[in-house]
C-alpha positions as CSV (number, residue, x, y, z in Angstrom):
1,M,0.0,0.0,0.0
2,D,1.3,3.4,-0.9
3,V,1.3,6.4,1.5
4,I,-1.8,8.0,-0.1
5,G,-3.7,4.7,0.2
6,A,-2.7,4.4,3.9
7,L,-3.9,8.0,4.6
8,L,-7.2,7.4,2.9
9,I,-8.1,4.6,5.4
10,M,-7.1,6.5,8.5
11,K,-10.1,7.8,10.5
12,T,-8.3,9.7,13.2
13,V,-5.1,11.8,13.2
14,V,-3.2,13.7,15.9
15,S,-1.7,16.9,14.7
16,N,1.1,19.1,16.0
17,T,1.4,22.8,15.3
18,S,3.3,22.8,12.0
19,P,0.8,21.1,9.7
20,L,-2.0,23.3,11.1
21,R,-0.1,26.5,10.6
22,Y,1.2,25.7,7.1
23,L,-2.1,24.3,5.8
24,T,-3.8,27.5,7.0
25,C,-1.0,29.6,5.5
26,I,-1.6,28.2,2.0
27,G,-5.4,28.2,2.4
28,E,-5.8,24.5,2.6
29,H,-6.9,24.1,6.3
30,E,-9.9,22.0,5.2
31,L,-7.6,19.3,3.7
32,L,-7.4,17.5,7.1
33,H,-11.2,17.3,7.3
34,Q,-11.3,15.8,3.8
35,L,-8.8,13.1,4.7
36,F,-9.8,12.2,8.3
37,E,-13.0,11.8,10.2
38,R,-11.5,13.1,13.5
39,I,-8.6,15.4,14.1
40,F,-7.2,15.4,17.6
41,I,-5.4,18.6,18.6
42,P,-3.6,18.2,21.9
43,K,-4.1,21.0,24.5
44,A,-0.5,22.1,24.2
45,V,-0.8,22.5,20.4
46,Y,-4.0,24.6,20.8
47,Q,-2.4,26.8,23.4
48,E,0.6,27.3,21.2
49,L,-1.6,28.3,18.2
50,T,-3.7,30.7,20.2
51,H,-1.0,32.2,22.4
52,Q,-0.7,36.0,22.1
53,N,3.0,35.7,21.0
54,T,2.3,33.3,18.2
55,P,3.0,35.0,14.9
56,D,0.0,35.8,12.7
57,I,-0.5,33.8,9.5
58,K,-0.1,36.1,6.5
């Protein structure tokens, strides 16, 4: 099975900060919802993304 095939059968994914920031940066934040039924974002990741010192996405 190739990587794309493996991704298509996954129902849940855990994400760290980088994929969320970069997908948002390129306007593809909905891609994770297209690939996975559930996206788990750990509390520490959420806090990092929403912290006042986190750079804005341009």
